[in-house]
C-alpha positions as CSV (number, residue, x, y, z in Angstrom):
1,X,0.3,0.0,0.2
2,X,2.9,2.5,0.6
3,X,4.8,1.7,-2.3
4,X,1.1,2.4,-4.1
5,X,1.0,5.7,-2.4
6,X,4.5,6.7,-3.1
7,X,3.9,5.4,-7.1
8,X,0.9,7.3,-7.5
9,X,2.7,10.5,-5.6
10,X,5.5,10.5,-8.0
11,X,3.4,10.1,-11.1
12,X,1.3,12.9,-9.6
13,X,4.4,14.9,-9.0
14,X,5.7,14.4,-12.6
15,X,2.5,15.7,-14.2
16,X,2.6,18.8,-12.0
17,X,6.3,19.6,-13.1
18,X,5.1,18.8,-16.3
19,X,1.8,21.1,-16.5
20,X,3.9,23.9,-14.6
21,X,7.0,24.0,-16.8
22,X,4.8,23.6,-20.0
23,X,2.6,26.6,-18.6
24,X,5.8,28.7,-18.0
25,X,7.8,27.9,-21.1
26,X,4.3,29.0,-22.9
27,X,4.1,32.4,-21.1
28,X,7.9,32.9,-21.9
29,X,7.7,32.0,-25.6
30,X,8.3,35.4,-26.9
31,X,11.5,36.0,-24.7
32,X,12.5,32.6,-25.8
33,X,12.1,33.7,-29.5
34,X,13.4,36.9,-28.9
35,X,16.8,35.1,-27.5
36,X,17.2,32.8,-30.4
37,X,16.3,35.5,-32.8
38,X,19.6,37.3,-30.9
39,X,21.8,34.1,-31.4
40,X,20.8,31.8,-28.3
41,X,21.0,28.0,-29.4
42,X,18.6,25.3,-29.0
43,X,20.5,23.4,-26.4
44,X,21.0,26.6,-24.7
45,X,17.5,27.7,-24.4
46,X,17.1,23.7,-23.4
47,X,19.4,24.1,-20.1
48,X,17.8,27.3,-19.2
49,X,14.6,25.3,-19.0
50,X,15.9,22.1,-16.9
51,X,18.1,24.2,-14.7
52,X,14.8,26.5,-13.8
53,X,12.7,22.9,-13.5
54,X,16.0,21.6,-11.0
55,X,15.8,24.8,-9.2
56,X,11.9,24.2,-8.5
57,X,12.5,20.7,-7.5
58,X,15.0,21.4,-5.4
59,X,12.9,23.9,-3.2
60,X,10.3,21.1,-3.2
61,X,12.8,18.5,-2.1
62,X,14.2,21.1,0.9
63,X,10.7,21.8,1.6
64,X,9.9,17.7,1.9
65,X,12.7,16.7,3.9
66,X,12.4,19.7,6.4
67,X,8.5,18.1,7.0
68,X,9.9,14.4,6.8
69,X,12.3,15.2,9.4
70,X,9.5,17.3,11.8
71,X,6.9,14.6,11.4
72,X,10.1,11.5,12.4
73,X,10.9,14.2,15.7
74,X,7.5,14.1,16.4
75,X,6.2,10.4,15.8
76,X,9.5,9.5,17.9
77,X,8.6,11.3,20.6
78,X,4.9,9.7,20.8
79,X,6.1,6.4,21.4
80,X,5.6,4.7,17.9
81,X,9.3,3.8,17.4
82,X,10.0,5.5,14.3
83,X,13.5,6.4,13.7
84,X,15.7,7.3,10.5
85,X,18.4,4.8,11.0
86,X,19.9,5.3,7.3
87,X,20.1,8.4,5.1
88,X,20.1,6.1,1.9
89,X,16.5,6.1,1.5
90,X,16.1,9.5,1.4
91,X,18.9,10.4,-0.6
92,X,17.7,7.4,-3.2
93,X,14.3,9.3,-3.3
94,X,16.0,12.9,-4.1
95,X,17.7,11.2,-6.9
96,X,14.4,9.9,-8.0
97,X,12.6,13.0,-8.2
98,X,14.9,14.7,-9.3
99,X,15.5,12.4,-12.6
100,X,11.8,12.1,-13.2
101,X,12.1,16.0,-13.1
102,X,14.4,16.4,-15.8
103,X,12.5,14.0,-17.7
104,X,8.9,16.2,-17.2
105,X,11.1,19.2,-18.0
106,X,12.7,18.0,-20.7
107,X,9.5,17.7,-23.1
108,X,8.4,21.4,-23.0
109,X,12.0,22.4,-23.5
110,X,12.5,20.5,-26.2
111,X,9.0,21.5,-28.0
112,X,10.0,25.1,-27.2
113,X,13.9,24.7,-29.2
114,X,11.7,23.4,-32.3
115,X,9.8,26.5,-33.0
116,X,11.0,29.2,-35.3
117,X,11.9,32.6,-33.8
118,X,9.5,34.3,-35.4
119,X,6.5,32.2,-34.5
120,X,7.9,32.4,-30.9
121,X,8.3,36.4,-30.9
122,X,4.4,36.7,-32.1
123,X,3.2,34.2,-29.8
124,X,0.7,32.7,-31.8
125,X,-0.7,29.5,-30.1
126,X,-2.4,27.9,-33.5
127,X,1.0,28.5,-35.0
128,X,3.1,26.8,-32.5
129,X,1.2,23.3,-32.5
130,X,0.9,24.0,-36.2
131,X,4.7,24.3,-36.7
132,X,5.7,21.3,-34.4
133,X,3.3,19.2,-36.6
134,X,4.7,20.5,-39.5
135,X,8.7,19.7,-38.0
136,X,7.2,16.0,-37.8
137,X,5.8,15.7,-41.5
138,X,8.9,17.8,-42.4
139,X,11.3,15.1,-41.2
140,X,9.0,12.3,-42.7
141,X,8.9,13.9,-46.3
142,X,12.8,14.9,-45.8
143,X,13.7,11.1,-45.3
144,X,11.3,10.2,-48.4
145,X,12.7,13.0,-50.7
146,X,16.2,12.0,-49.7
147,X,15.8,8.2,-50.9
148,X,14.0,9.2,-53.9
149,X,16.0,12.3,-55.3
150,X,19.2,11.7,-54.6
151,X,21.2,11.2,-57.7
152,X,18.7,13.9,-59.4
153,X,20.0,16.5,-56.6
154,X,23.0,15.4,-56.8
155,X,22.9,16.1,-60.7
156,X,21.3,19.1,-60.5
157,X,23.8,20.4,-58.5
158,X,26.7,19.6,-60.6
159,X,25.0,21.0,-63.4
160,X,24.6,24.5,-61.7
161,X,27.7,24.4,-60.1
162,X,29.2,23.8,-63.9
163,X,27.1,26.8,-65.3
164,X,28.0,29.3,-62.5
165,X,32.0,28.2,-62.9
166,X,31.7,28.5,-66.6
167,X,30.0,31.9,-66.8
168,X,32.4,33.6,-64.0
169,X,35.3,32.2,-66.3
170,X,33.5,33.7,-69.5
171,X,33.6,37.3,-67.6
172,X,35.7,40.0,-68.1
173,X,35.8,41.5,-64.4
174,X,34.9,40.0,-61.0
175,X,31.4,42.0,-60.8
176,X,30.4,40.8,-64.0
177,X,31.2,37.0,-62.7
178,X,29.3,37.6,-59.7
179,X,26.5,39.2,-61.8
180,X,26.4,36.3,-64.1
181,X,26.8,33.3,-61.3
182,X,23.6,35.3,-59.4
183,X,22.2,35.2,-62.9
184,X,22.5,31.9,-63.2
185,X,21.0,30.8,-59.8
186,X,18.0,32.8,-59.9
187,X,17.2,30.7,-63.9
188,X,17.8,27.6,-61.9
189,X,15.9,28.5,-58.7
190,X,13.0,30.5,-60.3
191,X,13.9,33.1,-57.9
192,X,12.7,36.8,-58.5
193,X,15.4,38.8,-57.4
194,X,18.9,37.8,-56.0
195,X,21.4,40.1,-53.7
196,X,24.8,39.8,-52.4
197,X,26.0,41.9,-49.3
198,X,30.0,41.2,-49.1
199,X,32.1,42.2,-45.7
200,X,35.3,43.8,-46.5
201,X,37.1,42.9,-43.5
202,X,36.2,42.1,-39.7
203,X,34.3,44.0,-37.8
204,X,33.1,45.9,-41.0
205,X,29.4,46.2,-42.4
206,X,28.1,44.0,-45.2
207,X,27.6,45.9,-48.3
208,X,26.1,45.2,-51.7
209,X,28.5,43.8,-54.0
210,X,25.9,42.8,-56.6
211,X,22.4,42.9,-57.4
212,X,19.9,41.4,-59.7
213,X,17.5,42.9,-61.2
214,X,20.3,45.7,-60.9
215,X,19.8,48.8,-58.2
216,X,21.5,52.1,-57.1
217,X,20.5,51.5,-53.7
218,X,23.7,51.1,-51.3
219,X,22.1,48.5,-49.0
220,X,24.0,47.5,-46.4
221,X,23.9,45.5,-43.2
222,X,26.3,45.7,-39.8
223,X,28.5,43.1,-38.8
224,X,26.5,42.4,-35.9
225,X,23.2,42.6,-37.4
226,X,20.3,40.5,-36.0
227,X,20.3,38.0,-39.4
228,X,24.3,37.9,-39.1
229,X,23.9,36.8,-35.7
230,X,21.2,34.1,-36.9
231,X,23.2,32.6,-39.6
232,X,26.6,32.7,-38.0
233,X,24.8,29.8,-35.3
234,X,23.2,28.3,-37.6
235,X,24.3,28.4,-40.7
236,X,21.9,27.3,-42.9
237,X,19.6,28.3,-45.3
238,X,17.0,30.5,-43.1
239,X,13.6,31.4,-44.7
240,X,12.1,34.4,-44.3
241,X,8.7,36.0,-44.8
242,X,7.1,39.3,-44.9
243,X,5.3,38.6,-41.4
244,X,8.5,37.3,-39.9
245,X,10.5,40.9,-41.3
246,X,7.2,42.6,-40.0
247,X,7.5,40.9,-36.8
248,X,11.2,41.8,-36.5
249,X,10.2,45.6,-37.2
250,X,7.7,45.7,-34.5
251,X,10.2,44.0,-31.9
252,X,12.8,46.6,-32.8
253,X,10.6,49.6,-32.7
254,X,9.5,48.9,-28.8
255,X,12.6,47.0,-27.5
256,X,15.9,47.6,-29.9
257,X,15.4,51.1,-31.8
258,X,18.9,50.8,-32.7
259,X,18.2,47.6,-35.2
260,X,15.3,49.3,-37.0
261,X,17.4,50.6,-40.1
262,X,18.8,47.1,-40.7
263,X,15.5,45.3,-40.3
264,X,14.0,48.4,-42.6
265,X,17.3,47.2,-45.1
266,X,15.7,43.7,-45.5
267,X,12.0,44.7,-45.4
268,X,13.1,46.7,-48.6
269,X,14.9,43.8,-50.1
270,X,12.3,41.5,-49.1
271,X,14.0,38.1,-49.3
272,X,12.1,34.9,-48.9
273,X,15.9,32.8,-47.9
274,X,19.1,34.2,-46.5
275,X,22.1,32.0,-47.0
276,X,25.7,32.6,-45.4
277,X,28.6,32.4,-47.5
278,X,31.1,30.9,-45.1
279,X,34.6,31.0,-45.3
280,X,36.3,28.7,-42.8
281,X,34.1,29.7,-39.5
282,X,33.0,33.1,-40.5
283,X,30.5,34.8,-42.3
284,X,32.2,36.8,-45.2
285,X,28.9,37.4,-47.2
286,X,25.0,37.0,-47.2
287,X,23.0,35.7,-50.1
288,X,19.6,37.1,-50.2
289,X,16.9,35.6,-52.7
290,X,13.4,36.8,-53.3
291,X,10.2,34.4,-53.5
292,X,10.2,31.7,-56.6
293,X,8.1,32.5,-59.5
294,X,4.4,31.2,-59.2
295,X,4.4,31.2,-55.2
296,X,2.4,32.8,-53.1
297,X,3.4,35.3,-50.4
298,X,0.4,33.8,-47.5
299,X,1.0,33.3,-44.1
300,X,2.5,29.9,-44.2
301,X,3.5,29.7,-47.8
302,X,5.9,32.6,-48.2
303,X,7.9,30.6,-45.5
304,X,8.2,27.2,-47.9
305,X,8.8,28.8,-51.1
306,X,11.9,26.9,-51.1
307,X,12.1,23.0,-50.5
308,X,14.5,21.5,-48.3
309,X,16.5,20.3,-52.1
310,X,16.5,24.2,-52.7
311,X,18.1,24.9,-49.7
312,X,20.6,22.1,-49.8
313,X,21.4,23.4,-53.5
314,X,21.7,26.8,-52.0
315,X,24.7,26.2,-49.4
316,X,26.4,24.4,-52.2
317,X,26.1,27.4,-54.3
318,X,27.0,29.8,-51.6
319,X,30.2,27.5,-51.0
320,X,31.3,28.0,-54.9
321,X,30.6,32.2,-53.9
322,X,32.8,31.9,-51.1
323,X,35.5,30.4,-53.4
324,X,35.0,33.2,-56.0
325,X,35.0,36.1,-53.2
326,X,38.2,34.6,-52.3
327,X,39.9,34.1,-55.1
328,X,38.9,37.4,-56.0
329,X,40.7,39.0,-52.7
330,X,43.8,37.0,-53.3
331,X,44.0,38.5,-56.9
332,X,43.1,42.0,-55.6
333,X,46.0,40.9,-53.1
334,X,48.3,39.9,-55.9
335,X,47.7,43.0,-57.9
336,X,48.1,45.2,-55.1
337,X,51.7,43.7,-54.0
338,X,52.5,43.8,-57.7
339,X,51.7,47.7,-57.6
340,X,53.5,48.2,-54.5
341,X,56.5,46.2,-55.8
342,X,56.8,48.3,-59.1
343,X,56.4,51.4,-57.2
344,X,59.1,50.2,-54.9
345,X,61.1,49.9,-57.8
346,X,60.6,53.1,-59.0
347,X,61.4,54.7,-56.1
348,X,64.5,53.0,-55.7
349,X,65.7,53.9,-59.4
350,X,65.0,57.5,-58.2
351,X,66.2,57.2,-54.9
352,X,69.6,55.7,-56.9
353,X,69.7,58.7,-59.1
354,X,70.1,61.1,-55.7
355,X,73.5,59.7,-55.5
356,X,76.6,60.0,-57.7
357,X,77.0,58.3,-60.5
358,X,80.2,57.2,-60.0
359,X,83.7,57.9,-57.8
360,X,84.9,61.1,-58.4
361,X,88.8,61.3,-58.8
362,X,90.5,65.0,-58.8
363,X,93.7,66.0,-59.0
364,X,94.5,65.5,-55.4
365,X,91.9,63.5,-54.0
366,X,90.0,60.1,-54.5
367,X,86.6,59.5,-53.5
368,X,84.3,56.6,-53.4
369,X,80.8,55.8,-51.8
370,X,78.5,52.7,-51.3
371,X,75.1,52.7,-49.9
372,X,72.9,49.4,-49.1
373,X,69.6,49.7,-48.1
374,X,67.9,47.4,-45.7
375,X,64.4,47.1,-47.1
376,X,65.1,48.3,-50.9
377,X,64.9,51.9,-50.4
378,X,66.8,53.7,-47.3
379,X,67.1,56.8,-45.6
380,X,71.1,57.0,-45.7
381,X,72.4,59.6,-48.1
382,X,76.2,60.5,-49.1
383,X,77.2,62.8,-52.2
384,X,80.0,64.4,-53.5
385,X,79.9,68.2,-54.6
386,X,82.4,70.0,-57.1
387,X,81.8,73.2,-55.8
388,X,84.3,75.2,-57.6
389,X,87.1,77.3,-56.9
390,X,89.2,73.8,-56.0
391,X,86.8,72.9,-53.4
392,X,85.1,69.6,-53.0
393,X,81.9,68.6,-50.9
394,X,82.0,65.1,-49.2
395,X,78.7,64.7,-47.4
396,X,77.0,62.0,-45.4
397,X,73.5,62.1,-43.9
398,X,71.4,59.1,-41.9
399,X,67.9,59.7,-41.8
400,X,65.6,58.8,-38.9
401,X,63.7,55.5,-40.0
402,X,63.1,53.2,-43.2
403,X,61.2,53.2,-46.2
404,X,59.9,55.6,-48.3
405,X,59.1,57.9,-45.5
406,X,62.7,58.0,-45.1
407,X,63.6,58.1,-48.2
408,X,61.3,61.4,-48.9
409,X,63.4,63.3,-46.0
410,X,66.4,62.3,-47.0
411,X,65.6,63.9,-50.7
412,X,64.8,67.2,-48.8
413,X,68.6,66.9,-47.1
414,X,69.7,66.5,-50.5
415,X,67.9,69.3,-52.3
416,X,68.5,71.5,-49.4
417,X,72.3,70.8,-49.0
418,X,72.7,71.1,-53.0
419,X,70.8,74.6,-53.2
420,X,72.9,76.2,-50.2
421,X,76.5,74.2,-50.7
422,X,77.4,76.9,-53.9
423,X,76.7,79.8,-51.7
424,X,79.4,82.2,-51.1
425,X,80.5,83.6,-47.8
426,X,78.7,81.0,-45.4
427,X,80.7,79.0,-43.1
428,X,79.9,75.3,-43.1
429,X,78.1,75.8,-39.2
430,X,76.1,78.7,-41.2
431,X,75.1,75.9,-43.8
432,X,74.4,73.1,-41.4
433,X,72.2,75.6,-39.5
434,X,70.0,76.6,-42.7
435,X,69.9,72.8,-43.6
436,X,68.4,72.3,-40.2
437,X,65.9,74.9,-40.2
438,X,64.7,73.8,-43.9
439,X,64.2,70.3,-42.6
440,X,62.1,71.3,-39.5
441,X,59.8,73.5,-41.8
442,X,59.4,70.7,-44.2
443,X,58.8,68.0,-41.6
444,X,57.3,66.7,-38.6
445,X,59.4,67.2,-35.4
446,X,59.6,63.5,-35.2
447,X,61.8,63.7,-38.7
448,X,65.4,64.3,-37.7
449,X,68.5,63.2,-39.4
450,X,72.6,63.2,-38.5
451,X,74.6,64.9,-40.9
452,X,78.2,65.4,-41.8
453,X,79.7,67.8,-44.3
454,X,82.9,68.7,-45.2
455,X,84.9,70.5,-48.1
456,X,88.5,70.2,-49.2
457,X,90.7,72.8,-50.7
458,X,92.7,71.5,-53.0
459,X,95.1,74.4,-53.1
460,X,95.6,74.6,-49.3
461,X,95.0,70.7,-48.6
462,X,92.8,72.0,-45.9
463,X,89.5,70.0,-44.7
464,X,86.4,72.0,-43.1
465,X,83.8,70.0,-41.4
466,X,80.5,70.0,-39.6
467,X,79.3,67.1,-37.6
468,X,75.4,67.2,-36.9
469,X,75.1,64.0,-34.5
470,X,77.0,61.8,-37.0
471,X,79.1,58.9,-36.3
472,X,82.2,60.7,-36.3
473,X,84.3,59.8,-39.2
474,X,87.7,58.4,-39.0
475,X,90.9,60.1,-40.2
476,X,93.9,57.9,-40.7
477,X,96.7,59.7,-40.9
478,X,100.1,58.5,-43.0
479,X,102.6,58.8,-40.3
480,X,105.5,59.3,-42.7
481,X,103.8,63.2,-43.3
482,X,102.4,64.0,-40.1
483,X,106.0,63.6,-38.2
484,X,105.1,60.7,-36.3
485,X,105.9,57.6,-35.8
486,X,107.0,55.7,-39.5
487,X,103.4,54.2,-40.8
488,X,102.6,50.7,-39.3
489,X,99.4,48.9,-40.0
490,X,98.8,48.1,-36.3
491,X,99.8,51.2,-34.9
492,X,98.6,53.9,-37.5
493,X,96.7,56.7,-35.6
494,X,93.2,57.3,-36.6
495,X,91.6,60.8,-35.7
496,X,87.7,61.0,-35.0
497,X,86.1,64.3,-36.5
498,X,83.4,65.1,-34.1
499,X,83.2,68.5,-33.9
500,X,79.4,70.1,-34.6
501,X,76.4,70.2,-33.1
502,X,73.0,68.7,-32.5
503,X,71.3,66.1,-35.4
504,X,69.5,68.4,-38.2
505,X,65.6,68.6,-38.4
506,X,64.2,68.3,-34.8
507,X,64.7,72.0,-33.8
508,X,64.1,74.8,-35.5
509,X,67.2,76.8,-34.2
510,X,70.5,75.3,-33.7
511,X,74.1,76.2,-33.3
512,X,76.8,74.2,-34.8
513,X,80.6,74.4,-35.0
514,X,83.3,74.2,-38.0
515,X,86.4,71.5,-37.4
516,X,89.4,72.2,-39.7
517,X,92.2,69.7,-40.0
518,X,95.2,69.8,-42.3
519,X,95.3,66.6,-44.6
520,X,98.7,65.4,-46.5
521,X,99.2,62.8,-49.1
522,X,97.9,59.4,-48.3
523,X,95.6,60.5,-45.6
524,X,92.7,58.4,-45.4
525,X,88.8,59.6,-44.2
526,X,86.3,57.1,-44.0
527,X,82.7,58.3,-43.0
528,X,80.2,55.8,-42.0
529,X,76.3,55.6,-40.6
530,X,75.7,53.5,-37.9
531,X,74.6,50.7,-40.2
532,X,78.3,49.6,-40.6
533,X,79.2,49.8,-37.1
534,X,76.4,48.2,-36.2
535,X,75.5,45.1,-38.6
536,X,75.3,42.1,-36.9
537,X,76.8,38.5,-37.6
538,X,74.6,35.4,-37.2
539,X,75.5,35.4,-33.3
540,X,74.1,38.9,-33.4
541,X,77.3,40.9,-32.5
542,X,77.9,44.1,-33.9
543,X,80.7,44.3,-36.4
544,X,81.7,47.7,-34.1
545,X,84.2,50.8,-34.3
546,X,87.2,48.9,-33.7
547,X,87.2,46.6,-36.4
548,X,86.4,49.6,-38.5
549,X,89.5,51.2,-37.7
550,X,91.6,47.9,-37.8
551,X,90.2,47.3,-41.5
552,X,90.7,50.6,-42.5
553,X,94.3,50.4,-41.3
554,X,94.8,47.3,-43.6
555,X,93.4,48.8,-46.9
556,X,94.9,52.1,-46.3
557,X,97.7,51.5,-49.0
558,X,95.5,50.1,-51.7
559,X,93.6,52.3,-54.6
560,X,90.3,53.6,-53.6
561,X,87.7,51.2,-55.6
562,X,90.0,48.3,-54.3
563,X,89.6,50.0,-50.6
564,X,85.7,50.2,-51.2
565,X,85.2,46.7,-52.5
566,X,87.2,45.1,-49.7
567,X,85.1,47.1,-47.0
568,X,82.3,45.7,-48.6
569,X,83.4,42.3,-48.6
570,X,84.4,42.3,-45.1
571,X,81.2,43.4,-44.2
572,X,79.2,40.8,-46.0
573,X,81.3,37.9,-44.8
574,X,80.7,39.3,-41.3
575,X,76.8,39.7,-42.2
576,X,76.8,36.4,-43.7
577,X,72.9,35.6,-43.7
578,X,72.2,37.4,-40.6
579,X,69.2,39.8,-41.6
580,X,70.0,43.6,-41.3
581,X,67.6,46.4,-39.5
582,X,69.7,49.3,-40.8
583,X,70.8,50.8,-43.6
584,X,74.7,50.3,-44.7
585,X,76.1,53.7,-46.3
586,X,80.1,54.3,-46.2
587,X,82.7,57.1,-48.1
588,X,85.9,57.0,-48.5
589,X,88.5,59.6,-49.5
590,X,91.8,59.5,-49.8
591,X,94.6,62.5,-50.4
592,X,97.0,61.8,-53.4
C-alpha cells in the first residue's frame, strides 16, 4: 500500500512539474523567440529550462526533507518507535524525484526549441503547435525525398555549379562574374531577385556587391546585425517571410530601436531565404533570394517557397560563391602587391639617381661611396659636390626611419644641401644651420637626421667639416707625412672628426661649430652610418668601430676602388645571412 501511494505521488508530481514547466515555457515563448533571434542556440535554451525545473524541484525536495524530519521527530516522541537509521532511502528518493523532474521538464523545453524564432515572437498558439506538427511531417518528407531524389539533386547541383563556373570564366571582370553567377542561380531557383552582401574585413558592415535586378541603392547591414547573428550560429539556409520581417520590425521599435534601420533594409530587399556565405568559420557574405516565381506570399506559403532540396542546393552554391570571393580577394592582394613592388622599384631607381653616378677623382683626391638599403629603399644619403674654386664637398646623412618615408626626408636633405653648398660667404656651421631649419620646416618634429658635411680645398689641402650628431668619421694619418712614427698597419693613428652640434631637423634653432684639419698625401678618411658599425653577424654580435679602424689600417695602401670593395667584402663576410635592420652606407676619401 505504501509503495502504491509513493508511486502515485511520484506520477502526480511528474504531471504537476510537467504542467507547471509547460505553462512557464508557454508564457515565456516570446522571450525565447527573442533569445533565438539574437543568436541563442537550442541546446542553450534547453539547458536554461532544465536548470529552472531543477531549481523548482530542489525547493520542493528541501521543503519535503524538512517536513519529513519534523514528522519523524513528532512520531518518535509519541512512542511510535519511528527513527531514521540510514540517510540512503531519503537520498535515493531525492535522486528519483530529480530524475523524473528532468524528464518532465525535458519535453516542454525540447518542444520550445523546435519553434521558429519568428513564430515564438509572434506568440500565436495555433501556429506554434501547427509548426511542431509540420516539423514532424517535414522530417518524414525529408527522409523520403532524400531516398527518392538523391541522384537527381546531385545531378542538378553539378549542372548548376558547372554553369556558374563557366559563366565566371567567361566574364571580363569580377563584378561581371558575380552578376552572371546570380543570373544562373535565379534561373535555376526560379527566384525573382538575388542580392549579395559582402563584408570587406572583420567588424566592417556587409555592403552590396551585386544585385539582380540591378539597383542603385547602397544596401548594407551592420557586422552584428540580427540576421547575421542568426546565420553565424546556425549556418543554414534561413527562410524568411514578410510576416517575419514585420515581426522583427515591431519588436525593434519596442525593444531595440538601434536595429530598426537594418530591418528596414531587409524589408526593402524582401528576401524569401537568406544563405550565409562562409569562409572557414566566418560569415563573409549574405546571399538573399526573393520569392520563387509562381509562389504565394501567404501567411505560411511565403515561408516554404524553397524546398529542402532547394536549400541544400543554395548552400552548395554559397560555398562556390565563397570561393569566388576568396579568389577575388587573393587576386586583388596580388595585384596590390605587384603595384607596390613596381612603385618600390621606381622609387628605388629615383633614389639611386640622387647618389653620385660613380667615384669622383680629382688631381688631389680619390673618392668612393656605397649604400646598401635594408629594405630596398633607405634613408641614408651620401654625395660628392664639385663646388668650384678647387673645392670638393663630401656629405653623408642618416635619416631616422626606414622605407619610403625616410627616403622622402633624405631627398629634402639632398635638395637643401645642393642648393646651399654653392653659396658664397657661408661657413659650414651656417650651412648646417640653414639645412636644419629647412628640414624642420618641411617635416614634423619626429623627422630628423644625423649629418656630416666637409669641404676639401685642393690648393691648401685643408679639410673643413661640421658633424651634426653623426658617427664621427675616422681619419687615418700617414705617419711619414705627419711627423709621427713611421706608417705601421697595426698602430697607425686614427682621428675622429666630431666637432659640430645636434642632429638636424628636430629643433628649429641649433648652433653648430666648424672643425678644421690639415691633410697630407696618403691620409685616408672614412665616414659611415651606424648601419656599418652596428652590422650584426648570425650570433647577433655588432661589427663595432674597433673592427672598422683595424680594417681601415689594413687597406689604406690600396687604391680607393679596391678599398671600397674590401670594406664591402669584409662586411658581407661578417653579416653572412643574418638579417640587417639598418641601411649600410660609407664614404672613402684618399689624398694623393
